[in-house]
C-alpha positions in Angstrom: 3.0 -21.9 10.4 4.2 -22.7 6.9 7.2 -21.6 4.9 8.5 -18.1 4.9 9.0 -16.7 1.4 10.7 -13.4 0.7 10.1 -11.9 -2.8 12.0 -8.8 -4.1 13.2 -7.5 -7.4 16.8 -8.4 -6.6 18.3 -11.3 -4.6 20.7 -10.5 -1.8 23.4 -12.1 -4.0 24.3 -10.9 -7.5 25.4 -13.3 -10.2 27.8 -12.2 -13.0 29.7 -14.1 -15.7 33.4 -13.5 -16.3 35.9 -15.7 -18.3 33.0 -18.1 -19.0 32.5 -18.6 -15.2 29.6 -17.6 -13.0 30.6 -15.4 -10.0 28.5 -14.7 -6.9 28.8 -11.5 -4.8 26.7 -9.8 -2.2 24.2 -7.3 -3.6 24.3 -3.6 -2.5 21.3 -1.6 -1.4 19.3 -1.0 1.7 16.9 -3.9 1.3 19.5 -6.6 0.5 21.8 -5.3 3.3 19.0 -4.9 5.9 17.2 -8.2 5.3 20.1 -10.5 4.5 20.8 -11.1 8.2 17.2 -11.9 9.0 17.0 -14.1 5.9 19.9 -16.2 7.1 18.5 -16.7 10.6 14.8 -17.3 9.6 15.4 -20.3 7.4 13.4 -18.6 4.6 13.4 -18.8 0.8 14.2 -15.6 -1.1 12.9 -15.2 -4.7 14.2 -12.6 -7.0 16.2 -11.6 -10.0 19.9 -12.7 -9.7 21.2 -9.6 -11.5 22.3 -11.2 -14.8 20.3 -11.2 -18.0 18.6 -14.4 -19.3 20.2 -13.5 -22.7 23.7 -13.8 -21.4 23.5 -17.4 -20.0 22.6 -20.7 -21.5 20.4 -23.5 -20.0 23.4 -25.2 -18.4 24.3 -22.0 -16.6 20.8 -21.6 -15.4 20.8 -25.1 -13.9 24.2 -24.5 -12.2 23.0 -21.1 -10.9 19.7 -22.5 -9.6 21.5 -25.2 -7.7 24.1 -22.9 -6.2 21.6 -20.2 -5.2 19.3 -22.8 -3.6 22.0 -24.7 -1.7 24.3 -21.9 -0.6 22.0 -18.9 -0.3 18.5 -20.3 0.1 17.5 -18.3 -3.0 15.4 -19.0 -6.1 16.1 -17.0 -9.3 13.6 -15.3 -11.5 15.1 -15.0 -15.0 14.6 -11.8 -16.9 15.6 -10.9 -20.5 17.3 -7.7 -21.6 13.9 -6.6 -22.9 12.3 -7.3 -19.5 15.1 -5.3 -17.7 14.8 -2.4 -20.0 11.0 -2.1 -20.1 10.1 -3.3 -16.6 13.0 -2.1 -14.5 14.5 0.9 -16.3 11.2 1.6 -17.9 8.0 1.5 -15.7 9.7 1.0 -12.3 12.3 3.7 -12.6 10.9 6.1 -15.2 7.3 6.1 -13.9 6.9 4.9 -10.3 10.3 6.1 -8.9 10.0 9.7 -9.9 6.3 10.0 -9.1 6.7 8.4 -5.7 9.6 10.8 -5.0 7.6 13.9 -5.9 9.2 14.5 -9.3 6.1 14.4 -11.6 8.0 16.3 -14.3 10.3 13.3 -14.7 7.5 10.7 -15.0 7.2 8.9 -18.3 3.8 7.3 -19.2 4.3 4.4 -21.6 1.7 1.7 -22.3 4.5 -0.7 -23.4 6.5 -0.4 -20.1 3.2 -0.8 -18.1 2.6 -4.0 -20.1 6.1 -5.2 -19.3 5.5 -4.4 -15.6 2.5 -6.6 -15.6 4.2 -9.4 -17.4 7.3 -9.4 -15.1 5.1 -9.4 -12.0 3.4 -12.5 -13.6 6.9 -14.1 -14.1 7.6 -13.6 -10.4 4.2 -15.1 -9.5 5.0 -18.2 -11.7 8.1 -18.9 -9.7 6.4 -18.2 -6.4 3.5 -20.6 -7.3 6.0 -23.5 -7.7 6.9 -23.4 -4.0 3.9 -21.9 -2.3 1.4 -23.8 -0.1 -1.5 -23.2 2.2 -0.5 -21.4 5.4 2.8 -20.1 3.9 3.9 -16.5 4.7 4.8 -14.5 1.6 6.5 -11.2 2.2 6.7 -9.1 -1.0 9.1 -6.1 -1.1 9.1 -2.8 -2.9 7.7 -0.9 -5.8 8.8 -3.2 -8.6 6.3 -5.9 -7.5 3.1 -4.0 -6.5 0.8 -6.2 -8.6 2.2 -9.5 -7.1 0.2 -9.5 -3.8 -3.1 -9.6 -5.6 -2.0 -12.4 -7.9 -0.9 -14.5 -4.9 -4.0 -13.9 -2.9 -6.5 -14.6 -5.7 -4.8 -17.9 -6.5 -3.7 -18.9 -3.0 -6.3 -17.3 -0.6 -5.1 -19.4 2.4 -1.7 -17.8 2.4 -0.6 -14.9 4.5 0.6 -12.1 2.2 2.6 -9.1 3.4 3.9 -6.2 1.4 6.5 -3.6 2.4 7.3 -0.4 0.4 10.8 0.8 0.9 10.3 4.1 -0.9 7.9 6.9 0.0 4.2 6.6 -0.8 3.2 10.1 -2.1 0.3 12.2 -1.2 -3.0 11.6 -2.9 -2.5 14.8 -5.1 0.7 13.2 -6.5 -0.5 9.6 -6.7 -3.7 10.5 -8.5 -1.5 11.6 -11.5 -0.6 7.9 -12.2 -2.6 6.5 -15.1 -2.8 3.0 -13.7 -3.5 4.1 -10.2 -6.5 1.8 -9.5 -4.6 -1.3 -10.7 -1.7 -0.5 -8.5 -3.9 0.0 -5.4 -5.8 -3.2 -6.1 -2.5 -5.0 -6.5 -1.3 -3.8 -3.2 -4.6 -4.6 -1.5 -4.1 -8.3 -2.3 -1.9 -8.2 0.8 -3.2 -8.8 4.3 -0.6 -6.3 5.7 0.9 -3.4 4.0 3.9 -1.8 5.6 5.6 1.6 5.2 8.5 3.3 6.9 6.6 6.2 8.4 3.0 7.2 9.4 3.0 9.9 6.7 3.2 7.3 4.1 0.5 5.3 5.8 -1.8 8.3 5.8 -1.1 9.1 2.2 -1.9 5.5 1.1 -5.1 5.3 3.1 -6.2 8.6 1.7 -5.6 7.4 -1.9 -7.5 4.2 -1.3 -10.4 6.1 0.1 -10.5 8.8 -2.6 -9.8 6.5 -5.6 -11.5 3.2 -4.6 -14.0 4.3 -2.0 -12.8 2.0 0.8 -12.8 3.6 4.3 -10.6 2.4 7.2 -11.0 2.0 10.9 -7.8 2.3 12.9 -5.8 1.7 9.7 -7.7 -1.4 8.9 -9.4 -1.4 5.5 -12.6 -3.5 5.0 -11.6 -4.8 1.5 -14.0 -7.2 -0.2 -14.0 -10.4 1.9 -10.9 -9.5 4.0 -9.4 -7.0 6.3 -6.2 -5.3 5.1 -4.0 -3.7 7.8 -1.8 -0.7 6.9 0.8 0.3 9.4 4.3 1.9 9.8 7.3 -0.3 10.5 10.5 1.9 10.3 13.2 -0.5 9.1 16.0 -1.2 11.4 19.6 -2.3 10.9 21.8 -5.1 12.1 23.2 -3.0 14.9 25.8 -5.6 16.1 27.2 -5.8 12.5 28.1 -2.1 12.5 29.3 -1.8 16.1 31.6 -4.8 16.3 35.4 -4.8 16.2 36.8 -4.8 12.6 40.5 -4.5 13.5 41.2 -7.9 12.0 39.2 -7.3 8.8 41.4 -6.6 5.8 38.9 -4.4 3.9 38.3 -2.3 7.0 42.0 -1.8 7.9 43.0 -1.0 4.3 40.2 1.6 3.9 40.9 3.1 7.3 44.7 3.5 6.5 43.9 5.3 3.3 41.4 7.6 5.0 43.8 8.6 7.7 46.6 9.2 5.1 44.3 11.6 3.3 42.7 13.1 6.4 46.0 14.2 8.1 45.0 17.1 10.4 41.7 18.0 8.7 38.1 17.0 9.8 36.0 14.8 7.6 32.5 15.4 6.3 31.0 12.2 4.8 28.3 11.8 2.2 27.2 8.3 0.8 24.5 7.8 -1.8 23.5 5.9 -4.8 23.5 8.0 -8.0 19.9 9.4 -8.0 18.3 12.8 -8.4 16.2 12.2 -5.2 19.3 12.3 -3.1 20.0 16.0 -3.4 23.7 15.6 -4.2 24.0 18.8 -6.3 22.2 20.8 -3.6 24.6 19.3 -1.0 27.7 20.3 -3.0 26.3 23.8 -3.4 25.6 24.0 0.3 29.2 22.9 1.0 30.4 25.6 -1.4 28.3 28.1 0.6 29.7 26.7 3.9 33.3 27.4 2.8 32.4 30.8 1.5 30.4 31.8 4.6 32.9 30.4 7.1 36.3 30.8 5.5 38.0 29.8 8.7 37.2 26.2 7.8 39.0 26.4 4.4 41.9 24.0 4.5 40.6 22.4 7.7 37.7 20.1 6.4 37.3 17.6 3.6 34.1 16.4 2.1 34.2 12.7 1.1 31.5 12.4 -1.5 30.8 8.7 -2.2 28.4 8.0 -5.1 27.6 4.4 -5.9 26.9 3.9 -9.6 23.2 3.2 -10.3 20.9 3.1 -13.3 23.6 4.7 -15.5 21.8 3.5 -18.6 19.1 6.0 -17.9 19.8 9.4 -19.5 18.6 11.3 -16.5 21.2 9.7 -14.4 24.0 10.2 -16.8 23.1 13.9 -16.8 23.1 13.9 -13.0 26.5 12.3 -12.9 27.9 15.0 -15.3 26.3 17.8 -13.1 27.9 16.3 -9.9 31.3 16.1 -11.5 31.2 19.7 -12.8 30.0 21.1 -9.5 32.8 19.2 -7.6 35.4 20.5 -10.1 34.1 24.1 -9.6 34.4 23.9 -5.8 37.8 22.3 -5.9 39.0 24.9 -8.4 37.5 27.7 -6.4 39.0 26.8 -3.0 41.6 24.1 -3.5 45.3 24.6 -2.9 48.5 22.6 -3.6 48.1 21.0 -0.1 44.3 20.8 0.2 41.5 19.6 -1.9 38.0 20.3 -0.4 36.0 17.5 -2.0 37.2 13.9 -2.5 34.9 12.3 -5.0 34.5 8.5 -5.3 32.2 7.2 -8.0 32.3 3.6 -7.1 30.9 1.0 -4.7 32.6 0.0 -1.5 32.3 -3.1 0.6 30.3 -2.8 3.8 33.5 -3.1 5.9 35.1 -0.2 3.9 32.1 2.0 4.5 32.2 1.3 8.2 35.8 2.6 8.1 34.5 5.8 6.6 31.7 6.0 9.2 34.2 5.6 12.1 36.4 8.4 10.9 33.8 11.0 9.8 33.1 13.9 12.1 29.9 14.7 10.3 27.6 12.6 8.0 25.5 14.6 5.5 22.3 12.9 4.6 20.2 15.5 2.7 18.0 13.8 0.2 15.1 15.8 -1.4 13.0 12.7 -0.6 13.9 9.3 0.8 11.9 6.3 2.0 14.1 5.6 5.0 17.9 6.0 4.5 19.7 3.3 6.4 23.1 5.0 6.0 22.1 7.5 8.7 21.4 4.6 11.1 24.5 2.7 10.2 26.6 5.8 10.9 25.4 6.0 14.5 25.8 2.3 15.1 29.4 2.4 13.7 30.5 5.6 15.5 30.6 4.3 19.1 33.1 6.9 20.3 30.3 9.5 20.3 32.4 12.0 18.4 30.3 12.0 15.2 27.2 14.0 14.3 24.5 13.6 11.6 22.9 16.3 9.5 19.7 14.8 8.1 17.0 16.0 5.8 13.5 16.3 7.3 12.2 14.5 4.1 14.2 11.3 4.8 12.1 8.7 6.5 14.8 8.1 9.1 14.4 11.7 10.3 11.3 10.6 12.3 13.5 8.3 14.4 16.6 10.5 14.5 15.1 13.8 15.5 17.8 14.4 18.1 20.4 14.9 15.3 20.6 18.1 13.2 17.5 18.1 11.0 17.4 20.5 8.0 15.3 21.5 5.0 17.2 20.0 2.0 16.2 22.9 -0.2 17.7 25.5 2.2 21.4 25.8 1.4 22.0 28.3 4.1 20.5 26.0 6.7 22.7 23.1 5.5 25.8 25.3 5.6 25.0 26.4 9.2 24.2 22.8 10.2 27.7 21.7 9.0 29.3 24.4 11.1 27.1 23.7 14.2 27.8 19.9 13.9 31.6 20.5 13.7 31.5 22.8 16.7 29.1 20.8 18.9 30.6 19.8 22.2 31.5 16.2 22.9 29.2 16.2 25.9 26.2 17.2 23.7 27.2 14.7 21.0 27.5 11.9 23.6 24.0 12.5 24.9 22.5 12.5 21.4 24.5 9.4 20.3 23.6 7.4 23.4 19.8 8.1 23.0 19.9 7.2 19.3 22.1 4.1 19.6 19.8 2.8 22.4 16.8 3.2 20.1 18.6 1.6 17.1 19.9 -1.3 19.1 16.4 -2.0 20.5 14.5 -1.7 17.2 17.0 -3.5 15.0 16.3 -5.3 11.7 15.3 -8.5 13.6 12.8 -6.6 15.7 11.5 -4.9 12.6 11.0 -8.1 10.7 9.5 -9.9 13.7 7.2 -6.9 14.3 6.0 -7.1 10.7 5.5 -10.8 10.7 3.6 -10.8 14.1 1.3 -8.1 12.8 0.7 -10.2 9.7 -0.2 -13.2 11.7 -2.5 -11.2 13.9 -4.5 -9.6 11.1 -5.0 -13.0 9.4 -6.0 -14.5 12.7 -8.6 -11.8 13.2 -10.0 -12.7 9.8 -10.2 -16.4 10.6 -12.1 -15.7 13.8 -14.8 -13.8 11.8 -18.3 -15.0 12.6 -19.5 -15.2 9.0 -17.9 -17.9 6.8 -16.3 -17.1 3.4 -18.6 -18.4 0.8 -15.9 -18.3 -1.8 -14.7 -21.6 -0.4 -18.2 -23.1 0.1 -19.8 -22.5 -3.3 -20.3 -26.2 -3.9 -22.3 -26.5 -0.6 -24.6 -23.7 -1.7 -24.9 -25.0 -5.3 -25.8 -28.5 -4.2 -28.5 -27.2 -1.8 -30.0 -25.1 -4.6 -30.1 -28.1 -7.0 -31.7 -30.4 -4.4 -34.4 -27.9 -3.4 -37.9 -28.1 -4.8 -39.2 -24.7 -3.7 -36.8 -21.8 -3.5 -36.9 -18.1 -2.7 -34.1 -15.6 -3.3 -34.1 -12.2 -1.7 -31.6 -10.0 -3.6 -30.5 -6.5 -2.7 -29.6 -4.5 -5.8 -26.9 -1.8 -5.4 -23.6 -3.3 -4.3 -25.0 -6.8 -4.5 -26.0 -7.3 -8.1 -24.2 -4.3 -9.6 -21.4 -2.0 -8.6 -21.8 1.5 -7.3 -21.8 4.4 -9.7 -21.0 8.1 -9.3 -24.7 9.0 -9.8 -27.4 6.5 -8.6 -29.3 6.7 -11.8 -26.3 5.3 -13.7 -26.4 1.9 -12.0 -29.1 0.5 -14.3 -28.9 -3.3 -14.9 -26.8 -4.5 -17.8 -28.0 -7.2 -20.3 -26.1 -10.0 -18.5 -27.8 -9.3 -15.2 -31.2 -9.1 -16.9 -30.7 -12.4 -18.6 -29.6 -14.1 -15.3 -32.7 -12.8 -13.5 -34.9 -13.8 -16.4 -33.7 -17.4 -16.4 -33.9 -17.7 -12.6 -37.4 -16.2 -12.4 -38.8 -18.3 -15.3 -37.9 -21.5 -13.3 -41.3 -22.5 -11.7 -39.5 -23.7 -8.6 -38.1 -20.2 -7.9 -39.4 -17.0 -6.4 -37.0 -14.2 -7.1 -37.4 -11.0 -5.0 -35.4 -7.8 -5.7 -35.2 -6.0 -2.3 -34.0 -2.5 -2.9 -33.9 1.0 -1.4 -34.8 2.3 -4.9 -38.2 3.9 -5.5 -40.9 1.8 -7.2 -40.8 3.8 -10.5 -37.2 3.0 -11.0 -37.7 -0.7 -10.2 -40.7 -0.8 -12.6 -38.6 0.7 -15.3 -35.7 -1.6 -14.8 -37.4 -4.9 -13.9 -41.1 -4.5 -14.9 -40.6 -6.9 -17.9 -39.3 -9.7 -15.7 -41.3 -12.3 -13.7 -39.7 -11.1 -10.4 -41.2 -9.8 -7.2 -40.2 -6.3 -6.2 -39.7 -4.7 -2.8 -39.0 -0.9 -3.1 -38.1 1.9 -0.7 -36.4 -0.4 1.8 -39.7 -2.4 2.3 -42.4 0.2 2.0 -43.7 -1.0 -1.3 -44.3 -4.5 -2.7 -45.2 -5.6 -6.2 -45.8 -9.1 -7.4 -45.5 -10.0 -11.1 -48.2 -8.5 -13.2 -49.8 -6.9 -10.1 -50.1 -3.4 -8.8 -47.9 -2.0 -6.0 -49.2 -2.0 -2.5 -47.9 -0.3 0.7 -46.8 -2.5 3.6 -47.6 0.2 6.1 -49.5 3.4 5.8 -47.3 6.5 6.2 -47.4 10.2 5.2 -45.0 12.8 3.9 -45.8 15.7 6.2 -42.2 15.8 7.5 -40.4 16.0 4.1 -40.5 19.7 3.5 -38.7 20.8 6.7 -36.1 18.0 6.4 -35.5 18.7 2.7 -34.5 22.3 3.5 -32.0 21.1 6.0 -30.5 18.5 3.6 -30.2 21.0 0.7 -28.5 23.5 3.0 -25.8 20.9 4.0 -25.4 19.6 0.4 -24.5 23.1 -0.8 -21.7 23.1 1.8 -20.5 19.7 0.8 -19.2 19.6 -2.8 -19.9 16.3 -4.5 -23.0 15.4 -2.5 -26.5 15.3 -3.8 -30.1 14.9 -2.4 -32.2 12.1 -3.9 -35.9 12.6 -3.4 -38.0 9.4 -3.2 -41.8 9.1 -2.7 -41.6 8.6 1.1 -37.9 9.3 1.9 -35.0 11.6 1.3 -31.4 10.5 0.8 -28.1 12.3 0.8 -25.4 10.6 -1.4 -21.8 11.5 -0.6 -19.7 9.0 -2.7 -18.0 11.8 -4.5 -17.2 13.9 -1.5 -13.8 14.6 0.1 -13.9 12.0 2.9 -12.5 14.0 5.8 -14.8 17.0 5.2 -17.8 14.7 4.5 -17.3 13.0 7.9 -17.3 16.3 9.7 -20.3 17.8 7.9 -22.3 14.6 8.0 -21.8 14.3 11.7 -23.3 17.8 12.1 -26.1 16.9 9.8 -27.0 13.7 11.7 -27.1 15.7 15.0 -29.5 18.2 13.5 -31.7 15.5 12.0 -31.8 13.5 15.1 -33.0 16.5 17.1 -35.7 17.3 14.5 -37.0 13.7 14.3 -36.7 12.7 18.0 -40.5 12.8 18.7 -41.6 11.3 15.4 -41.5 7.9 13.6 -38.8 9.4 11.3 -35.3 8.2 11.6 -31.9 7.9 9.8 -30.7 4.9 8.0 -27.1 4.7 6.8 -26.0 2.7 3.8 -23.0 2.6 1.6 -22.0 6.3 1.2 -25.6 7.4 1.7 -27.8 8.6 4.6 -31.5 8.2 4.2 -34.3 9.8 6.2 -37.4 7.6 6.3 -40.1 6.1 8.5 -38.5 3.9 11.2 -41.3 1.3 10.9 -40.3 0.5 7.3 -37.5 -2.0 6.7 -36.5 -4.9 4.4 -37.1 -7.6 7.0 -40.7 -6.6 7.6 -41.4 -6.7 3.9 -39.6 -10.1 3.5 -41.8 -11.6 6.2 -44.9 -11.2 4.0 -43.3 -13.8 1.6 -42.2 -16.2 4.3 -45.4 -16.2 6.4 -47.7 -17.8 3.8 -45.3 -20.2 2.0 -42.9 -22.9 3.0 -39.5 -23.0 1.1 -36.8 -25.6 1.3 -34.2 -23.2 0.0 -34.0 -19.6 1.2 -31.2 -17.1 0.2 -30.9 -13.5 1.2 -28.0 -11.3 0.0 -27.1 -7.7 0.7 -24.1 -5.4 1.1 -24.8 -2.8 3.8 -26.5 -2.0 7.1 -30.0 -1.7 5.5 -29.8 -5.5 4.7 -29.3 -6.5 8.3 -33.0 -6.3 8.9 -33.5 -8.9 6.1 -30.8 -11.2 7.5 -32.4 -11.0 11.0 -35.8 -12.4 9.9 -34.5 -15.3 7.8 -34.8 -18.8 9.4 -31.8 -20.6 10.8 -31.4 -22.9 7.7 -31.4 -19.9 5.3 -28.3 -18.9 3.4 -27.7 -15.2 4.4 -24.9 -13.6 2.5 -23.1 -10.3 3.2 -21.2 -8.8 0.3 -18.0 -7.6 1.9 -16.8 -8.3 5.4 -18.0 -6.5 8.6 -20.1 -7.1 11.7 -23.2 -8.8 10.3 -26.0 -11.2 11.2 -25.3 -13.0 7.9 -23.8 -16.5 8.0 -21.7 -16.1 4.9 -19.8 -13.4 3.1 -18.5 -12.8 -0.4 -15.8 -10.4 -1.6 -17.8 -8.6 -4.3 -21.0 -8.2 -6.3 -19.2 -10.0 -9.1 -18.9 -13.0 -6.8 -22.6 -12.9 -6.1 -23.4 -12.6 -9.8 -21.3 -15.6 -10.6 -23.3 -17.7 -8.0 -26.5 -16.6 -9.6 -25.0 -17.5 -13.0 -24.2 -21.0 -11.8 -27.8 -21.3 -10.5 
């Protein structure tokens, strides 16, 4: 195994400059906190932005910083300008992706300039990665700021193992489809070998978007993407349990914070809330719910205090400044409404605390309120249980936080239901120690077992497994063997090329008739066919009239209707096997009945076959309806020569005796060739591969179970080979 390289927007250490001197502090945030321990133990390299603008330091500062980060922290900086930070980070990342992925489409800004900056900064990260990457290395890319990076790495370094983990929610298809640059984002992510999310809901949403927008299906969360498999799975992020559960009595930050907490606490009970400043965290709703709690249960007035800690974040963004003002006003209202000379209901801290100080808060809080409107995971909830080893604390958590799927024994609420939150606070305060102990023990055992080290190892092991599965694939990747093929072509004197059309020479279209050959393809085929040493054969499922219309002016041989018809240059079509159409009327009625029930599908009638295309259908409904259709058709055709043939988003009913391999044999029986190539993209081409001799170059477009010796990632790759020929 090669090097381990982490890549994230921010490094786990933040660099600042004061009094003309560079200073280094630990970064805050779930990713930096969660992965820092694993980073130290795994001897990895971490690449990211150090937190200081390129415009605020000179070249000598950069050299000093690079040396310090590399030697003391095993980190490599990516330098970003003020413009980069504004357009890429505050712009596209936090004004477009963040609100959309957190189900706030009304807050999304679509700006071509910020999208351009997003692409450019992802390229900057790639340029740094490319200085240190090598074959066999593992590159683990993190979070929504770098969703284009996996594709850049895989395309330039195909022998690396690329993982990606999204630390925020992935939204449902109905939300994600609103993004203007949705296909580019999906293709960027699919450059990974393994894509990880916190929950299975996010996995399901991602797979649905890939299927609906790009047309790639999955089998057991494994996407057959071009020439690779991409595994998509859930890996709920753990914490460094031992770090939060250990004794901090000798730690100055901890003891100082605990002393201040106890002085303020006196004889009241503490309700704790810790968040970054963000509209997704549900802070205003939480304050309103606490207001309702005090109103609904007045016996708790003067007996509880809410510690509301808000860490400053993205204060340059106007939305966040407005949120800060709203929080301040709400807290003032509650304190004015209920406060007395001796008691203030809400203690508000708009500042960041050290991890040790936060642990002091955890250990003295009777209830932790975690009520985001939407949250990828929320490690604070896990840290609280790991810190509160006396079993006297209880968690109230939103069902829309990723952590809720692992902490279901706690008090789970709907973050929009203020009454439910108010009741949950009361129930948590009144819960017996015995019940709390049972819940705490169950959750702590789980968190201790699936800690951050287990999470990281689980992800890396899955990444190694999926890349191992690919390397064991029977067919070879022709992307890395093009010279071998090209040399064989050049040295041959008599060549034949069997070329499928749809999905092999052109991409798929919404309507089959739209996939007509472009001028570039026509010119490639013309030059190949005009070479006297070449026999070029288009082997297609298309009807002969379409093939005549598209290729009749070229010196190519045509096989139509999956092998039923053959036409040599300047000759008439002839049938390879005599068949009839007596069956079509009854089958057509059945197909049309199902098509009316399946929006987006259509029936294509050919001379001697019928096809149902379902590329535009909703995949889940299509699967159900098509299974029904297949059962009906199989029962109708059981005693005839008529059968079903499945292709790429198409089911065709035709004579079983007709196939591409049978037609190809008519060319191979009477001539001897010293170079034979057959290329196709779906199941209908397997009959062709099966009849080719052992020394032939059989090529499958895409990767799946196949009789072909080689595979290519796309029709563009196949076309580039023909261009080289």
